[in-house]
Every structure is written in structure tokens, then in C-alpha cells.
C-alpha positions in Angstrom: 43.9 38.7 33.6 47.0 40.8 32.8 47.7 38.7 29.7 44.2 39.2 28.6 44.4 42.9 29.0 47.6 43.1 27.0 46.1 41.0 24.2 43.1 43.2 24.0 45.2 46.4 23.9 47.3 44.9 21.0 44.2 44.0 19.0 42.8 47.5 19.6 46.1 49.1 18.3 46.2 46.9 15.1 42.6 47.7 14.4 43.2 51.4 14.7 46.4 51.3 12.6 44.7 49.4 9.7 41.6 51.7 9.8 41.2 54.1 6.9 41.7 57.0 9.2 45.3 56.1 10.1 48.5 55.2 8.3 49.9 56.2 4.9 47.8 56.1 1.8 49.7 56.7 -1.5 47.7 57.8 -4.5 48.9 58.0 -8.1 49.2 61.5 -9.4 46.8 62.3 -12.3 46.2 65.2 -14.5 42.5 64.9 -14.6 40.2 67.0 -12.5 37.9 65.7 -9.9 36.1 62.5 -10.6 38.5 61.8 -13.5 37.7 64.9 -15.6 40.2 67.6 -16.5 39.9 70.6 -14.3 40.2 73.7 -16.6 41.3 76.6 -14.6 42.3 79.2 -17.3 44.7 79.9 -20.1 48.3 81.3 -20.3 49.5 84.3 -22.4 49.7 82.1 -25.6 46.2 80.7 -25.1 47.3 77.3 -23.9 44.9 76.0 -21.3 46.2 75.7 -17.7 45.5 72.6 -15.7 45.9 72.2 -11.9 48.3 69.3 -11.0 47.0 67.4 -8.0 49.4 65.8 -5.4 50.0 62.2 -6.0 50.4 61.4 -2.3 48.7 62.2 1.1 48.6 60.6 4.5 46.9 60.9 7.8 48.3 61.1 11.4 51.2 59.0 12.6 51.1 57.5 16.1 54.1 56.9 18.4 54.2 55.4 21.9 55.8 57.5 24.6 58.6 56.4 26.9 60.1 54.0 24.3 62.8 51.9 26.0 64.1 49.9 23.0 67.8 50.0 21.8 67.0 50.8 18.2 65.5 54.0 16.9 61.7 54.0 17.1 60.1 53.7 13.6 57.4 56.3 12.9 56.4 55.8 9.3 57.4 56.1 5.6 56.9 58.8 3.0 56.7 57.9 -0.7 56.0 59.8 -3.8 54.6 58.5 -7.1 57.4 60.3 -8.9 60.0 58.2 -7.0 61.1 55.5 -9.5 63.7 54.1 -7.2 66.6 55.5 -9.1 67.7 57.8 -6.3 66.7 61.0 -8.1 64.1 61.9 -5.4 65.1 63.4 -2.1 62.7 63.6 0.8 62.9 66.7 3.0 61.4 66.9 6.6 60.8 70.2 8.4 58.7 71.4 11.4 58.6 70.7 15.1 61.5 68.4 16.1 62.7 67.8 12.6 66.3 66.9 12.5 66.5 66.6 16.4 63.6 64.4 17.5 62.7 63.0 14.1 65.0 62.1 11.2 64.0 61.0 7.7 65.9 58.9 5.3 66.3 61.2 2.2 66.3 58.2 -0.2 63.7 55.8 1.3 61.5 58.4 3.2 61.6 56.3 6.4 61.0 58.5 9.6 62.5 57.5 13.0 62.3 59.1 16.5 65.8 59.7 17.9 64.8 60.2 21.6 62.3 59.0 24.2 59.2 61.2 24.0 56.9 62.1 26.9 53.3 62.9 26.1 53.0 64.9 29.3 55.6 67.3 27.9 54.2 67.5 24.4 51.2 65.5 23.0 51.8 65.9 19.3 54.2 67.4 16.7 53.4 69.1 13.4 55.8 68.5 10.6 56.0 69.3 6.9 57.3 67.0 4.1 58.2 67.5 0.5 59.9 65.6 -2.3 62.5 67.4 -4.5 64.8 66.5 -7.3 68.1 65.5 -5.9 70.1 67.0 -8.8 68.1 70.1 -9.7 66.6 70.7 -6.3 63.2 71.3 -7.9 60.1 70.4 -6.0 58.5 67.3 -7.3 55.6 67.4 -4.9 54.1 70.3 -3.0 54.8 70.6 0.7 52.4 68.7 2.8 51.7 68.8 6.6 51.2 65.8 8.8 51.0 65.2 12.6 52.8 62.8 14.8 50.7 62.1 17.9 52.2 60.5 21.1 50.3 57.6 22.5 49.9 57.8 26.3 51.0 55.1 28.7 50.3 55.0 32.4 53.6 56.5 33.6 52.3 59.2 36.1 50.8 58.5 39.5 48.0 60.6 40.9 49.0 63.7 42.9 46.9 65.5 45.6 46.5 69.2 45.4 47.5 69.6 49.1 49.6 67.7 51.5 48.5 67.7 54.3 44.9 68.8 54.4 43.5 70.5 57.6 39.9 70.1 58.5 37.5 70.5 61.4 34.2 68.8 62.3 32.0 69.4 65.3 32.2 66.8 68.0 29.2 64.6 68.6 28.3 64.8 64.8 26.1 62.2 63.2 27.3 59.5 60.9 27.9 60.7 57.3 28.7 64.3 58.3 30.9 65.8 55.6 34.4 66.8 56.7 36.4 67.8 53.7 36.9 66.8 50.0 40.3 65.8 48.7 41.3 66.0 45.1 44.0 64.2 43.2 45.0 64.8 39.5 46.8 62.4 37.0 49.0 63.8 34.3 48.1 60.9 31.9 45.7 61.2 29.0 42.2 61.1 30.4 40.7 60.4 27.0 42.8 57.3 26.4 42.2 54.3 28.5 42.0 54.3 32.3 45.4 55.8 32.9 43.9 59.0 34.4 40.9 57.5 36.1 41.4 57.9 39.9 39.8 56.0 42.7 40.0 57.1 46.4 40.4 54.9 49.4 41.2 55.3 53.1 44.4 53.7 54.4 44.4 55.1 58.0 41.5 56.6 60.0 39.0 53.7 60.3 36.6 53.3 61.8 36.1 57.0 62.5 36.0 58.3 58.9 35.3 57.1 55.4 35.9 58.5 51.9 33.9 58.4 48.7 35.9 56.5 46.1 34.8 58.7 43.2 34.6 62.2 44.7 37.2 62.0 47.5 34.6 63.4 50.1 35.6 62.4 53.6 32.7 61.8 56.1 32.3 60.7 59.7 31.9 57.0 60.1 31.1 56.8 63.9 28.5 58.8 65.9 29.1 60.9 69.0 32.8 61.3 68.8 33.7 63.3 71.9 36.4 66.0 71.8 37.0 65.7 75.5 38.0 62.0 74.8 40.1 62.5 71.6 40.5 65.8 69.8 42.8 65.2 66.8 42.8 62.4 64.1 45.2 61.6 61.3 43.6 60.2 58.2 45.6 58.8 55.2 43.8 58.9 51.8 45.1 57.0 48.7 44.3 57.9 45.1 45.0 55.1 42.5 44.7 55.3 38.7 43.6 52.6 36.3 40.3 52.8 38.1 41.9 51.2 41.1 42.8 48.0 39.3 46.0 46.0 40.0 49.0 47.6 38.4 47.8 51.1 38.7 49.9 53.9 40.2 48.9 55.6 43.4 49.6 58.6 45.6 48.7 59.4 49.2 48.0 62.4 51.4 47.4 63.1 55.1 44.3 64.8 56.4 44.5 66.3 59.9 41.0 66.4 61.3 40.2 68.2 64.6 37.0 67.9 66.5 35.7 71.4 67.3 34.1 71.9 70.6 30.3 72.1 71.3 28.7 72.9 74.6 27.9 69.4 75.7 29.3 69.6 79.3 27.7 71.6 82.1 29.8 73.6 84.6 30.5 72.1 88.0 31.9 73.5 91.3 34.9 71.8 92.6 33.5 71.8 96.2 30.0 72.1 97.7 31.2 74.4 100.5 33.6 77.3 100.2 34.9 79.0 103.4 36.8 82.3 103.5 38.2 84.4 106.4 37.9 88.2 105.9 39.3 90.9 108.2 36.7 93.4 109.4 38.9 96.2 108.1 38.6 95.1 104.5 37.7 98.0 102.3 34.5 98.1 100.2 35.0 96.7 96.8 37.8 94.4 97.8 37.9 90.8 96.9 36.8 88.4 99.7 37.5 85.2 97.9 37.6 83.3 94.5 35.2 80.5 93.7 36.3 78.3 90.7 34.0 76.2 88.6 35.1 73.6 86.0 33.8 73.1 82.5 35.3 70.5 80.1 34.4 72.6 77.2 36.6 75.4 75.8 36.1 78.9 74.4 32.7 80.5 74.5 31.2 77.1 75.4 33.0 77.4 78.8 31.9 80.9 79.6 30.0 81.1 82.9 28.0 83.5 84.9 27.9 83.5 88.8 25.2 84.9 91.0 24.0 84.7 94.6 20.7 82.9 95.0 20.3 83.2 98.7 22.1 85.2 101.6 21.6 85.7 105.3 22.7 89.3 104.9 21.6 90.5 101.4 23.7 93.2 99.8 26.8 92.6 102.0 28.5 90.5 99.4 28.3 90.2 95.6 29.8 87.8 93.1 31.1 88.7 89.6 32.7 86.7 86.8 36.4 87.0 85.9 36.1 86.6 82.1 39.8 85.7 81.7 39.8 82.9 84.2 36.1 82.2 84.4 36.3 82.3 88.2 33.7 83.7 90.5 35.0 86.8 92.4 33.3 87.5 95.8 33.3 91.3 96.4 32.5 93.1 99.7 29.7 95.7 99.3 29.0 96.7 102.9 31.5 97.3 105.8 32.1 94.4 108.2 32.0 94.7 112.0 33.3 91.8 114.0 31.6 93.1 117.1 28.1 93.1 115.4 28.3 90.1 113.1 31.0 87.5 112.9 29.8 85.1 110.2 28.0 85.3 106.9 26.5 82.5 104.7 25.0 82.5 101.2 24.5 80.2 98.2 25.9 80.8 94.8 25.0 79.4 91.4 27.1 79.1 88.2 25.5 78.7 84.7 26.8 78.5 81.1 26.3 81.6 79.0 25.8 79.8 75.7 23.7 76.7 75.9 23.1 74.4 72.9 19.5 73.2 72.8 20.7 70.0 71.2 22.3 68.9 74.4 19.6 69.9 76.9 19.3 66.2 77.8 22.9 66.4 79.1 21.9 69.2 81.6 21.1 71.0 83.7 23.9 73.3 82.7 24.2 74.9 86.1 25.5 74.1 89.6 25.2 75.5 93.1 27.5 75.7 96.2 27.5 77.3 99.6 29.9 80.1 100.7 30.7 80.8 104.4 32.5 84.1 105.3 34.1 84.3 108.8 34.9 87.8 109.9 38.2 88.3 111.7 38.7 90.9 114.5 41.3 93.6 114.0 42.4 96.5 116.1 40.4 99.4 114.7 40.9 103.1 115.1 38.5 105.2 117.2 35.1 105.9 115.7 33.4 109.3 116.2 29.8 109.5 117.1 29.1 111.8 114.2 30.5 111.9 110.7 31.0 115.7 111.1 30.4 118.3 113.8 28.9 121.8 113.5 29.3 124.3 116.3 28.3 127.9 116.9 29.8 130.7 119.0 29.2 134.4 119.3 32.1 136.6 118.2 32.5 138.6 121.5 33.1 135.6 123.8 36.2 135.8 125.9 39.2 133.5 125.4 39.2 129.9 126.6 35.4 129.7 126.2 34.1 126.2 125.6 32.4 125.9 122.2 31.4 122.3 121.9 32.6 118.7 122.6 33.9 115.9 120.4 33.4 112.2 121.4 34.9 109.0 120.0 34.9 105.4 121.1 37.0 102.2 120.5 34.9 99.9 118.2 36.7 96.9 119.5 34.7 97.1 122.8 37.7 97.7 124.9 37.9 100.5 127.5 40.7 102.2 125.6 41.5 105.8 126.4 41.2 108.2 123.6 43.4 111.3 123.1 42.1 114.3 121.1 44.1 116.8 119.1 43.6 119.4 116.4 45.3 119.0 113.0 47.3 122.3 113.0 47.4 122.3 109.2 43.7 123.2 109.4 44.2 125.8 112.1 47.4 127.7 111.2 46.5 130.7 113.3 45.9 128.5 116.4 42.5 130.1 117.1 41.1 127.0 118.8 42.3 124.2 121.0 40.8 120.9 122.3 41.0 119.2 125.6 43.1 116.0 125.1 41.0 114.0 127.5 37.3 115.0 127.1 37.3 116.5 123.6 36.1 120.0 124.6 36.8 122.6 121.9 37.5 126.1 123.1 38.9 129.3 121.6 42.3 130.6 122.5 42.1 133.9 120.6 39.3 136.5 120.1 36.9 135.9 117.3 35.7 138.4 114.7 32.8 137.4 112.5 33.6 140.2 110.1 37.0 138.7 109.5 36.0 135.0 109.4 32.5 133.8 109.6 33.4 130.0 109.4 36.3 128.1 110.8 36.9 124.6 109.4 39.2 122.5 111.5 40.0 118.7 111.8 40.0 116.8 115.1 42.2 113.7 115.5 41.3 110.9 117.9 44.1 108.6 118.8 44.2 105.4 120.9 46.3 106.1 124.0 47.9 102.6 123.9 48.4 102.5 120.1 49.0 105.9 118.6 49.0 104.3 115.1 45.3 103.9 115.4 43.8 107.3 114.7 40.7 108.8 113.1 39.8 112.2 111.8 36.6 114.1 111.8 35.8 117.6 110.3 34.5 120.3 112.7 32.7 123.4 111.3 32.6 126.4 113.7 30.3 129.2 112.8 30.9 132.6 114.4 27.6 134.4 115.2 27.3 138.1 114.8 27.3 140.8 117.5 26.5 144.4 116.8 29.9 145.7 117.4 30.4 147.9 114.4 29.0 151.4 113.8 27.5 152.3 110.4 29.3 154.7 108.1 28.6 156.5 104.8 28.4 154.0 102.0 30.9 155.9 99.9 33.1 159.1 99.7 30.5 161.4 98.3 31.6 164.3 96.1 28.9 166.9 96.8 28.6 170.5 95.6 26.2 173.3 96.0 25.5 176.0 93.4 26.0 179.6 94.3 22.5 180.3 93.1 20.9 177.4 95.0 17.5 177.9 96.7 16.6 177.2 100.2 15.5 173.6 101.1 17.0 172.3 97.8 18.2 168.7 97.8 21.8 168.5 96.8 22.8 164.9 97.7 21.2 161.5 98.7 23.4 159.5 101.1 23.2 155.9 102.4 25.1 153.9 105.0 26.8 150.5 105.3 27.5 148.3 108.3 29.8 145.2 108.4 27.5 143.6 111.0 24.8 141.2 109.9 21.7 141.5 112.1 19.0 138.8 111.8 16.2 141.3 110.8 18.4 143.3 108.5 19.9 146.8 108.8 17.9 149.9 109.9 19.8 153.2 109.8 18.9 156.6 111.2 20.4 159.8 109.9 20.6 163.2 111.7 22.7 166.4 111.8 25.2 166.5 114.7 24.0 168.6 117.6 27.1 170.9 117.7 26.3 172.0 114.1 22.5 172.2 114.3 22.3 175.8 115.6 24.4 177.5 112.8 24.1 175.0 110.1 23.9 176.0 106.4 22.6 172.5 105.5 20.1 170.1 107.0 19.7 166.3 107.0 16.4 164.6 106.3 16.0 160.9 107.2 13.9 159.1 104.5 13.2 156.1 106.8 14.5 153.7 104.1 18.1 153.7 105.1 18.8 156.8 103.0 18.8 160.6 103.8 18.7 163.8 101.8 21.1 166.7 102.3 19.1 170.0 101.9 20.2 173.7 101.7 19.0 176.1 104.4 19.5 179.4 102.6 19.0 180.9 99.1 22.5 181.5 97.9 26.2 180.8 98.6 29.3 182.7 97.7 32.4 180.7 96.8 34.7 183.8 97.4 33.5 184.0 101.0 33.6 180.3 101.7 34.3 177.6 99.1 34.0 174.4 101.2 31.5 173.3 103.9 31.9 170.3 106.2 28.6 168.9 107.3 28.7 166.3 110.3 26.2 163.6 109.7 25.3 161.2 112.6 24.3 157.6 111.5 22.8 155.2 114.1 21.9 151.6 113.6 18.8 150.0 115.1 20.4 146.9 116.6 21.4 146.1 120.2 23.6 147.4 121.5 23.1 150.5 119.4 26.1 151.8 117.5 26.5 155.2 115.9 29.2 157.3 114.2 29.6 160.9 113.0 30.6 161.2 109.3 31.8 164.4 107.7 30.3 165.3 104.3 32.3 167.8 102.3 30.3 170.2 100.2 32.0 172.5 97.6 30.6 175.7 96.4 30.6 176.0 92.6 29.3 178.2 89.9 26.4 176.7 88.0 24.1 177.5 85.1 20.4 178.2 85.3 19.7 174.5 85.1 21.9 173.8 88.1 24.7 172.1 86.2 28.2 172.9 87.6 30.4 175.2 85.5 33.3 176.2 87.7 34.5 175.7 91.2 37.3 177.9 92.8 40.9 176.7 93.0 40.6 175.3 96.5 37.5 173.3 95.6 39.0 172.0 92.4 42.2 171.0 94.1 40.3 169.3 96.9 38.1 167.5 94.4 40.6 166.5 91.8 44.0 166.2 93.5 46.9 164.5 91.8 47.1 160.7 91.6 50.3 158.8 92.2 50.6 157.9 88.5 50.4 161.5 87.5 53.1 162.5 89.9 55.4 159.7 88.6 54.8 160.8 85.0 55.6 164.4 85.8 58.8 163.3 87.6 59.9 161.2 84.7 59.4 164.1 82.3 61.5 166.4 84.4 64.4 163.9 84.6 64.3 163.4 80.8 64.5 167.1 80.2 67.5 167.4 82.6 69.3 164.6 80.8 68.8 166.3 77.4 70.2 169.6 78.7 73.3 168.0 80.2 73.9 166.1 77.0 73.6 169.2 74.9 76.0 171.1 77.0 78.6 168.3 76.9 78.4 168.3 73.1 78.8 172.0 72.8 81.9 171.9 75.1 83.5 169.1 73.1 83.1 171.0 69.8 85.2 173.9 71.2 88.4 171.7 71.5 90.5 171.3 68.4 92.1 167.9 67.7 95.8 167.5 67.4 95.4 165.7 64.1 92.8 166.9 61.6 91.9 163.7 59.8 88.7 162.0 58.6 90.1 158.8 59.8 89.7 157.4 63.3 92.3 159.2 65.5 92.2 156.8 68.4 95.1 154.9 66.9 98.0 156.5 65.1 100.2 153.9 63.5 102.5 155.3 60.8 103.6 152.8 58.1 106.7 153.3 56.1 107.0 150.9 53.2 110.7 151.3 52.7 112.9 148.3 52.1 116.4 148.1 53.5 119.5 147.3 51.5 120.3 144.1 53.3 123.5 143.3 55.1 125.6 145.3 52.5 123.6 148.5 53.1 125.6 150.2 55.9 124.1 153.6 55.3 120.5 152.7 56.1 121.1 152.6 59.9 123.9 152.6 62.4 124.2 149.3 64.2 126.1 151.1 66.9 123.0 153.1 67.7 121.1 149.9 68.3 123.9 148.6 70.5 124.4 151.9 72.3 121.5 154.0 73.4 123.8 157.1 73.6 123.8 157.3 69.8 120.1 158.4 69.6 119.7 161.6 67.7 119.7 164.7 69.8 116.6 166.4 68.3 114.4 163.6 67.2 110.9 164.9 66.5 107.6 163.1 66.1 106.4 162.9 62.5 102.7 162.3 63.3 101.9 165.7 64.9 102.9 169.4 64.4 103.7 170.7 67.9 102.9 174.4 68.6 106.2 175.0 70.3 109.4 173.0 70.3 110.4 171.3 73.5 113.7 169.5 73.4 113.5 165.9 74.5 114.6 165.2 78.0 117.9 163.6 78.2 118.4 161.1 80.9 121.8 159.6 81.7 122.3 156.0 80.6 124.7 153.8 82.4 127.4 152.4 80.2 127.2 148.7 79.6 129.1 146.8 82.3 129.3 143.2 83.4 126.3 143.9 85.8 123.9 145.8 83.5 125.0 144.5 80.1 121.9 143.5 78.0 119.4 145.0 80.5 116.7 145.5 77.8 114.0 145.9 80.4 115.6 149.0 82.0 116.1 150.5 78.6 112.4 150.0 77.7 111.3 151.5 81.0 113.5 154.5 80.6 112.2 155.2 77.1 108.6 154.8 78.2 109.2 157.3 81.0 110.7 159.7 78.5 107.8 159.3 76.2 105.3 159.9 79.0 107.0 163.1 80.1 107.3 164.5 76.5 104.9 167.5 76.3 104.7 167.1 72.5 103.2 163.5 72.7 99.5 163.3 71.7 96.9 162.3 74.3 96.2 158.9 72.7 98.0 155.6 72.1 100.9 155.5 69.6 103.4 152.9 68.6 107.1 153.4 69.6 109.6 150.8 68.3 112.9 150.3 70.1 115.3 148.0 68.1 117.6 147.5 71.0 119.2 144.1 71.3 120.9 144.5 74.6 124.5 143.7 75.7 126.2 141.2 77.8 125.7 138.0 75.7 128.5 135.5 76.5 128.7 134.4 72.9 128.3 138.0 71.7 126.5 138.6 68.4 127.2 136.3 65.5 125.8 138.8 63.0 128.2 140.2 60.4 126.7 143.6 60.8 128.8 144.1 63.8 131.8 144.4 61.6 130.7 147.9 60.7 131.6 149.3 64.1 134.5 147.0 64.9 138.0 148.3 64.4 140.0 145.1 64.1 139.4 141.7 62.5 137.7 139.0 64.5 139.2 135.6 64.9 136.8 132.8 63.9 139.3 129.9 64.3 137.5 128.8 67.5 134.6 127.6 65.3 136.6 124.6 64.1 136.8 123.5 67.7 133.0 123.2 68.1 132.8 119.9 66.2 131.6 118.7 62.8 128.3 120.5 63.1 130.1 123.9 62.7 132.6 122.7 60.1 130.8 124.5 57.3 130.7 127.7 59.3 134.4 127.4 60.2 135.3 127.0 56.6 133.4 130.1 55.6 134.8 132.5 58.3 138.0 130.7 59.5 140.1 131.1 56.3 142.8 133.7 55.4 142.1 137.3 54.5 142.9 136.6 51.0 140.3 133.9 50.8 137.6 136.1 52.3 138.5 138.9 49.9 138.2 136.6 46.9 
């Protein structure tokens, strides 16, 4: 069959090459127009008719097979012009794509050859231009013409898939023929020429689970009811082959990784039919009593479950919720447990899938049930009070150590355990109450006052006698009942005045009363004038029977000059038992009023008694007095300071007086500037040295103090010299009363090596011998040469 195919392809190529549409056709050049007639196109400047010359040659496309493997150059075709007489005067020129590199032309014969192997997938055709010129004059014999060299395709490229590998998913339990994924392969060969680019798909690995469409590459399921729980991942190898899948075609492969996605086809199941848990009776509400796991072969949302209690012997004691992260049932305590009252609980639970697929109802039911048994364990519990809180009442005037109430607690474990009672002192800091440790009786140890504290909130602690760690607390609220033990008083400090022109029986004030007691029926106050003031009273008190009273005048006029202030004793009595009363003094000032009864002026005593001075006003007055005193003292000090004349009249700051002399010395040769002997001998100080920075009023000669001559003991004692000069300066009456700078250029005496300065030669009578410098070694050789020579050398 391969031989037959080759023969058919060869016949097809020959037929196409000999067809009129292919190959080279040479036509003789003519001067006539179309259809043999002269084509007149115009005239030149001399009137000579112009005729269009037609090309005497033309050709169609050339064809060339790609991937030529021969040793000789591949022949493309031949160019020939009618003007070529074979004498070598015609030269053929080739230009365009690949001319001179991929394609070469013989200038004499016009033969075209390809110099390299060509690949159609890189470039399918080349456009070139050819012309014939005179070899000697280089004139064009033929106009330039364009032709195309097309590359014939051969099957030299295998199909390639667009991806490698492919990833795909398909639901488990899918029917036969369910589409999974479509793969695509491309072939770089020419799809318009032969079957080189015609691809056929086939499956190499993955049967019998999957199949592939040979034309489209669509992969489908080939087996029904593939179960993800049995096998989840499949590797399928797909082949793409060109030449329509015939023998000799090229092929390529790819891998398709197919995963079965989960569907809810498995119901949940409990691992056991009976779950048993032991829970201490002291477990707090909301705590976990146990975990109940259920298994589901599915994954993700298909494995989500809900738990619930379908039956219980004690409803509401326990509850079950779902842990969404682990899909476990969590049993939670909702009511307190008591070992002494109930020691065991039993209930049934159910688990069910949240998301159910109707397609798999036949695999159900998608629920399961189990029994849970809870056993309560006994623990040593703290004492339990009979009440959650206690409220007690006591009257405020009871004596100390009076029993107020009793607290009782028992051991819930059923044992005859002794209970010890105490008060949490953090709730009774003043230690007003106490409790009997054995029977729980609460009594007061201090007197009670309702007006001070109406309620007392304390905490009582009950502790097991044998196990002090077991304790309980209970709040106790003690209310103090009222007893009428406080007398009523005036409600406020009334500022009452009476006009001098007041009329008799005129109301000048309305008063009321207050009482800290709190009677059950409310307050009832009675007002009256004290008996001792009733006979000679200037004012009267009228009780209004509504807990208020009026203060009335008893005469027509009052004189502030005769008496400016009246004190009226008012007796206030309450209506409770036992009756309490008090006498309150009401101060009434006599003032001058206008005709309408408005106060205009009161006397000094009345004004002082009424207004007074507050603490803030007194403090302000005191501060003003202090500030005035400080200003006076400061002013006097400034006046006193101005009277003193300064020793130095200068605009500059006179606190420091440093005198600067910018005089330069003459160096070592200047012996007139100063006397070195003075520096060496303090006795040489000038007799009458005066200060240059002040002008003293009178001249006081400096105090001369004897100076010890330099000896072996005190030679060079600079410190004594400085101290002596300091003392002289302090005792100098002409010295100013501020700091000044005194410089003492005193070197001191007593140096073993004595001074090396040449300045000493000024006060020295004889010459000094410097020969000893040569004995000090090579370091002092230069110095010995300078001072150790003869006198003649030094003079020179």
C-alpha cells in the first residue's frame, strides 16, 4: 500500500507541474498590440507614433519541496528571455527574498537553485524579482518581473497538545457517556495539502473507564457507577496521530488526570449503638459531657451532619450540638446534676446528613440512631443554703448582741457534716454584725442608726468542719427599721426682717420643719411660741396645720435704733411616738422699708449679722495687704540703693574689673621691661604701688609685711607667697568691694637644678660654668656646644 501511495503522489505532482497554471512559459516578444494589432498609445515631440513594447516572457509559480536531503543543489527552475541569442550578451539578475543567500541564479543560463534546506513551517513562500540586462551596457533588455517560489509541505511535524497534563473532574456514579474534558492537538504541517495535518485521537491508557472521540478529542466515561470511595484518581493517556491515523503518520501524547468528585451517596453511621459517659455531679452548666462521633464516607458538604435528641428520660437536662470542624456530636449539660437525687440518665440521639441528593434516596435512609447513657458520679460538694439570699429586719434602737435572724446550710452529700458559719469581713468592714459559728444566728455587736445606714449588705460563709476547702456563700440583706429618735428642726436658716413701719398681725415669714426620721404615716409637725417668751413677745407663731407656720407681728411699729435684732424661740413638735420636740431660734432684723414693704436699709449690726465675711473674702483681703507691704519694702530698698555712689562710674558691668594691657615685651634681649630680680625676690616690689582701676579718696600706703629670705627650708614656697599677697590685698582699704584679677609672676626658689633661663644673667655678677652639660650625655650635646664654649666664641 505504501508503494501505491508513493506512485499516486508522483503522478499527482507530474500532473500539476505540466498543467498550464504551473511552470515556465516563454512567449516571443512582439511589437503588435493585443490580438496582433499595434497598440497606438501616443506620439513623441517629433510626431513619431509611440508604441508599447510587451514583455516577451512570463512564468507562473515555482514549487520546491521542503527538507531536501540531497547532496546537490536543489533545482528550482529556469529563466529565459527571447532576446537571449546564446552569445552570452544577456545577464540574468535575481532579487527579492532570499536572493543570493537561499536562491542563486546562473547569470548566463538563468537556472535557479536553492542553496539550503527550506522549512515550510518557517516560511511557506518567497517573492522574488527577475530581469534580463545587457552584460556589456548594463541596459535592461526586459522589464523586471515578479514570481513566487512556494514550498511544498511534507509530513515532518508531529501533532502537539495544547496542554500537558490536563486536569479534569467528573462526578462519581456518573452515567456512561458523561463528558469529562476535550483535548486538542495541533499539527504545524499544511492542512490544505494532503493529510499531513489531519489528526485522529485515540486512548492508550485509561480503558475501560474512559473513551475519546477520534475526531473531536472529547473524553467521556465508559463505565457506569464509578465510586469515588473505591477509586478517586485516574490517569488517562491520549494519542493524537496525523495522516488521518494511517500507518507512517507522526503522533504525540498527553496525560489527562481525572478525579472523581464526591456526591452524597453514603449515609452517616454511628460507630456504636450505645455510648456511655461518666459525669461528676459538680459539672458546670454548659460543660461538655461527652463526644459522639458518626462516620460518613463522603467528604466536604456531603459529609456535614446534624445531631439531635429524639427521646430522653429527663428532657432538658442534656443537649447535643454539632462540631462543624470535626462533625462530632457534642453532649452539653443544661441542668445541674445531683448524685443524691438522680444517678443515671438515658436518651436516644439521631444523626442525619444536611445535604441530601434526591438521586440517591434509594441508598438511604441518610440517618442513624444510637443510645446514650450518662452515669452521675458523686463528689464532695460544699454546703448548700436553704435560701439563695436572706433578708432580715431590725429596729435601730435595739441593744447590742441582739439576735436579728438565723442562717441555715446543709451538706448535700447526705452526711451529718458539721457546718461552721462566718461573716466575710470584706462586706462588714466596721464589724457591726457577727454570727454564731455553730447555729448561724446573726446579731449586732454595735448600735444601729437608721439615719446613718438604712441597709447593711453582708456575706455569710458556710464551711464544712472536716473539709474547710468546701465552702459556700450567701448574701444577707439587713434592713434597719426607723424609731422616732430625732427631734424636728427648722428646714433652713431663715433670714427674716421686719420693717420699722410694720403693722400689727402682719406676716413676715413662713417657716417649715425637717426630721431625719421616716415615720410610716409621714411627718406631722406642730409649731408654737416658747412659753418663756409668750408673755412679752413682740412676735407670734401661727401653726397652719400643714407642716408650716407663719411668723406674725404683734405691734404696729419697730425702731431699729432702740433694738435692731429680735430672737424668737419657736417650738417644733412631731406627731410620732415617742414624741420629739425642739426649740429653734428665729433671728429677725429690724430694717427701714419703703411704703410697699421692701427693705431699704438695716443698721450696721443687722447688716453685719446678715452679711458677714466669708472665708474667701478674708483670704483675698489678706493677700492684698501682703502684696502692698512687699511693694513698699521693694520701693524703699531701691531708694536706698540709689543713694550709694559706685567706685567706678561706667556703663559696663562693674561686677568684674579685668584690665587688659596689649603691650608686647621686647623678648629676652629687653632687660628694661622688667626686673627678673623682682620676680625672684619679693622684697623688690615697688614701695608705693597704686591700683590703676580706681581713684581712691585718700591715699593709704600699702601694708608692708616682712618676707623671710629664701633659705634651704623655705626656698620656692610659692604657696606662702600667694597667701601673703592675698592677705595684703584683703586688708588694703583702697581695694574695691568686688572681684579683681591680681597676677603674681613669682617663680619661687629652691630648685635643685636652678633656672635654665638666660634671663637670670641680668642679675648674676659672674659668668656661669656650663661645662657640666657635656657630662649629661648625647642628648644634651647640642646644648653643651651652645653654652659650653669659650667667651670669645659666645661673643662672636
